[in-house]
C-alpha positions as CSV (number, residue, x, y, z in Angstrom):
1,S,0.0,0.0,0.0
2,P,2.5,2.7,-1.2
3,I,1.7,6.4,-0.6
4,L,3.2,9.3,-2.6
5,D,2.8,12.1,-0.1
6,G,4.2,15.4,-1.5
7,G,7.0,13.6,-3.3
8,T,8.2,13.3,-6.9
9,L,8.5,10.0,-8.7
10,V,10.4,10.1,-12.1
11,N,10.2,7.0,-14.2
12,A,12.7,6.4,-17.0
13,G,12.0,2.7,-17.6
14,N,9.2,0.2,-17.4
15,L,7.2,0.7,-14.2
16,I,4.5,-1.9,-13.6
17,D,1.7,-1.2,-11.1
18,S,0.1,-4.4,-10.0
19,L,-1.3,-3.1,-6.7
20,S,-4.5,-4.6,-5.4
21,F,-5.6,-1.2,-4.4
22,A,-4.8,2.2,-6.0
23,L,-1.6,4.1,-5.4
24,T,-2.4,6.9,-2.9
25,T,-1.3,10.3,-4.0
26,Q,-1.7,13.5,-2.0
27,H,0.0,16.8,-0.9
28,S,0.6,17.9,-4.6
29,S,2.7,14.9,-5.4
30,V,4.2,14.5,-8.9
31,I,4.7,11.5,-11.2
32,S,6.7,12.2,-14.3
33,N,6.8,9.4,-17.0
34,L,9.7,10.3,-19.3
35,A,9.9,9.9,-23.1
36,G,10.5,6.3,-23.9
37,A,9.3,5.1,-20.5
38,T,6.2,3.0,-19.7
39,L,3.9,3.2,-16.7
40,L,1.7,0.1,-16.9
41,F,-1.4,-0.4,-14.8
42,A,-1.6,-4.2,-14.8
43,A,-4.4,-4.5,-12.3
44,D,-7.7,-2.7,-11.5
45,S,-6.1,0.0,-9.4
46,G,-4.8,3.3,-10.7
47,T,-4.4,6.2,-8.4
48,Y,-6.4,7.5,-5.4
49,F,-6.5,10.9,-3.8
50,G,-5.7,10.4,-0.1
51,G,-7.6,13.6,0.9
52,S,-4.6,15.5,2.4
53,G,-3.3,18.6,0.7
54,G,-3.6,19.1,-3.1
55,R,-4.2,16.5,-5.7
56,G,-1.3,14.9,-7.4
57,T,-0.2,15.6,-11.0
58,I,1.0,13.1,-13.6
59,Y,3.1,14.2,-16.5
60,N,3.3,11.7,-19.3
61,Y,5.9,12.0,-22.1
62,G,6.1,8.3,-22.8
63,L,3.4,5.6,-22.5
64,V,0.8,5.2,-19.8
65,S,-1.2,2.0,-20.3
66,K,-3.9,-0.1,-18.7
67,N,-3.4,-3.7,-19.8
68,G,-3.7,-7.2,-18.2
69,S,-7.0,-6.9,-16.4
70,S,-10.7,-6.6,-17.4
71,G,-11.8,-4.2,-14.6
72,T,-11.4,-0.5,-14.1
73,A,-8.4,1.6,-13.1
74,G,-9.0,5.2,-12.3
75,I,-6.7,8.2,-12.4
76,A,-7.5,10.6,-9.6
77,D,-4.7,13.1,-10.4
78,T,-4.4,16.0,-12.8
79,F,-3.1,14.4,-15.9
80,Y,-1.0,15.9,-18.7
81,N,-0.5,13.8,-21.8
82,F,2.2,14.7,-24.1
83,G,2.9,11.1,-25.2
84,T,0.5,8.1,-25.4
85,L,-2.3,7.3,-23.1
86,E,-3.6,3.8,-23.8
87,A,-6.4,1.4,-22.7
88,D,-5.7,-2.1,-24.0
89,S,-8.1,-4.0,-21.7
90,G,-10.8,-3.1,-19.2
91,I,-11.5,0.5,-18.5
92,L,-9.0,3.3,-17.9
93,Q,-10.9,6.2,-16.3
94,M,-9.6,9.7,-16.3
95,S,-11.6,10.8,-13.3
96,Y,-10.4,14.3,-12.3
97,V,-8.8,16.9,-14.6
98,G,-6.7,16.5,-17.7
99,N,-4.9,18.2,-20.6
100,Y,-4.2,16.2,-23.7
101,S,-2.0,17.1,-26.6
102,G,-0.7,13.6,-27.3
103,T,-2.3,10.4,-28.5
104,N,-5.2,8.9,-26.6
105,T,-5.8,5.3,-27.6
106,A,-8.2,2.5,-26.9
107,N,-7.5,-1.0,-28.4
108,G,-9.5,-4.1,-28.6
109,T,-11.9,-4.4,-25.7
110,G,-10.2,-1.5,-23.9
111,I,-12.2,1.6,-23.1
112,L,-10.6,5.0,-22.4
113,D,-13.3,6.7,-20.3
114,F,-13.8,10.3,-19.2
115,P,-16.5,10.1,-16.5
116,A,-16.1,13.3,-14.6
117,G,-14.0,16.5,-14.2
118,T,-12.8,18.9,-16.8
119,H,-10.6,17.6,-19.7
120,N,-9.0,19.8,-22.3
121,L,-8.3,18.3,-25.8
122,N,-5.6,20.6,-27.1
123,T,-3.9,21.1,-30.4
124,G,-2.0,18.0,-31.4
125,C,-4.5,15.7,-29.7
126,W,-5.5,12.4,-31.3
127,L,-8.1,9.8,-30.5
128,A,-6.9,6.5,-31.9
129,G,-7.0,2.7,-31.8
130,N,-9.8,0.2,-32.5
131,G,-11.4,0.3,-29.1
132,M,-13.8,2.8,-27.5
133,V,-13.1,6.4,-26.4
134,R,-16.0,7.3,-24.2
135,F,-17.1,10.7,-22.9
136,S,-19.5,9.7,-20.0
137,G,-19.6,12.8,-17.8
138,G,-17.9,16.1,-16.9
139,T,-16.9,18.7,-19.4
140,I,-14.7,18.0,-22.5
141,N,-13.2,21.3,-23.9
142,V,-12.0,20.9,-27.4
143,N,-9.3,23.6,-27.7
144,G,-8.1,21.8,-30.8
145,P,-8.1,21.0,-33.5
146,C,-8.3,17.4,-32.2
147,Y,-8.5,14.4,-34.6
148,G,-10.0,10.9,-34.4
149,T,-8.9,8.0,-36.6
150,A,-11.4,6.1,-38.6
151,S,-11.0,2.9,-36.5
152,V,-11.8,4.3,-33.0
153,A,-15.4,4.2,-31.6
154,T,-16.0,7.7,-30.2
155,T,-19.0,7.6,-27.8
156,L,-20.8,10.4,-26.0
157,T,-23.2,9.2,-23.2
158,S,-23.3,12.1,-20.8
159,G,-21.6,15.4,-19.9
160,T,-20.8,18.2,-22.2
161,L,-18.6,18.3,-25.3
162,A,-17.7,22.0,-25.5
163,G,-14.9,24.3,-26.6
164,T,-14.1,26.4,-29.7
165,G,-11.8,24.0,-31.5
166,L,-12.8,21.3,-34.0
167,L,-13.1,17.7,-33.0
168,A,-12.7,16.0,-36.4
169,L,-13.6,12.3,-36.4
170,A,-12.7,10.2,-39.4
171,G,-14.9,7.5,-37.9
172,P,-18.4,7.4,-36.5
173,L,-19.9,9.2,-33.5
174,N,-22.2,7.2,-31.3
175,W,-24.2,9.8,-29.3
176,S,-26.7,8.5,-26.7
177,G,-26.7,11.3,-24.2
178,G,-25.1,14.5,-23.0
179,T,-24.7,17.8,-24.8
180,I,-22.6,19.0,-27.7
181,S,-22.1,22.8,-27.4
182,G,-18.8,22.8,-29.4
183,W,-17.9,21.8,-33.0
184,V,-17.8,18.2,-34.0
185,Q,-17.4,16.5,-37.4
186,C,-18.1,12.8,-37.7
187,N,-18.2,10.2,-40.4
188,G,-21.7,8.9,-39.7
189,G,-22.7,7.0,-36.5
190,T,-25.7,6.7,-34.4
191,L,-28.0,9.0,-32.3
192,S,-30.0,7.4,-29.5
193,G,-31.2,8.1,-26.0
194,S,-31.6,11.8,-25.2
195,P,-28.8,13.9,-27.0
196,I,-28.9,17.7,-26.9
197,L,-27.2,20.0,-29.4
198,D,-27.0,23.3,-27.5
199,G,-25.3,26.1,-29.5
200,G,-23.0,23.6,-31.1
201,T,-22.2,22.6,-34.7
202,L,-22.5,19.0,-35.9
203,V,-21.0,18.2,-39.3
204,N,-21.8,14.8,-40.7
205,A,-19.8,13.3,-43.6
206,G,-21.2,9.8,-43.6
207,N,-24.3,7.8,-42.7
208,L,-25.7,9.1,-39.4
209,I,-28.7,7.1,-38.1
210,D,-31.1,8.8,-35.7
211,S,-33.0,6.3,-33.6
212,V,-33.8,8.6,-30.8
213,S,-37.2,7.7,-29.1
214,F,-37.9,11.4,-28.7
215,A,-36.7,14.2,-31.0
216,L,-33.1,15.4,-31.0
217,T,-33.1,18.6,-28.9
218,T,-31.6,21.6,-30.6
219,L,-31.3,25.0,-29.1
220,G,-29.0,28.0,-28.8
221,S,-28.8,28.6,-32.5
222,S,-27.2,25.2,-33.1
223,V,-26.2,24.0,-36.6
224,I,-26.3,20.6,-38.3
């Protein structure tokens, strides 16, 4: 049960986290994963805010990966991704605050999930892989442009997709809830549940199927 309490951990190699419970971080601790280095969450753990002092911060210049287990690992720290963030199995949850200008990947059965907090998709950001990138809560600010590859399943189930930059998806958008108030381009996809387009712009370049039980809500001078 290790605790990073106001300290700094710099990883320059392959660091494997197989903790049964999450790594506790508090008092503004720092983890820096250098270029060429790997921080692997091999179990359903991640990080946990201990409640004392400020939240920790993780700076990733290499690879941070969730692989080897089918459950959920959550990141409770402020996260800066300048390298590659990757969910290869189970669910990797970015549960607090994040800034992303690198590659954010989900492969296979892996889900990269944004369930809460405020997350900024900045210039140079990519959504990639052949798994699912899921926005399931909180606020996603696209400060972009941010791009999605054709193979990744981008899903919005709750929360708000906002910002002034373009989220340009070469693949489909599967939108079943939450609000788009920013600018999204998709290559088809599905609409279901109770989506809201509130002052946002949705540009469709493919086959977009609307199976919403009730009408798609549009307001705030939104544009399709």
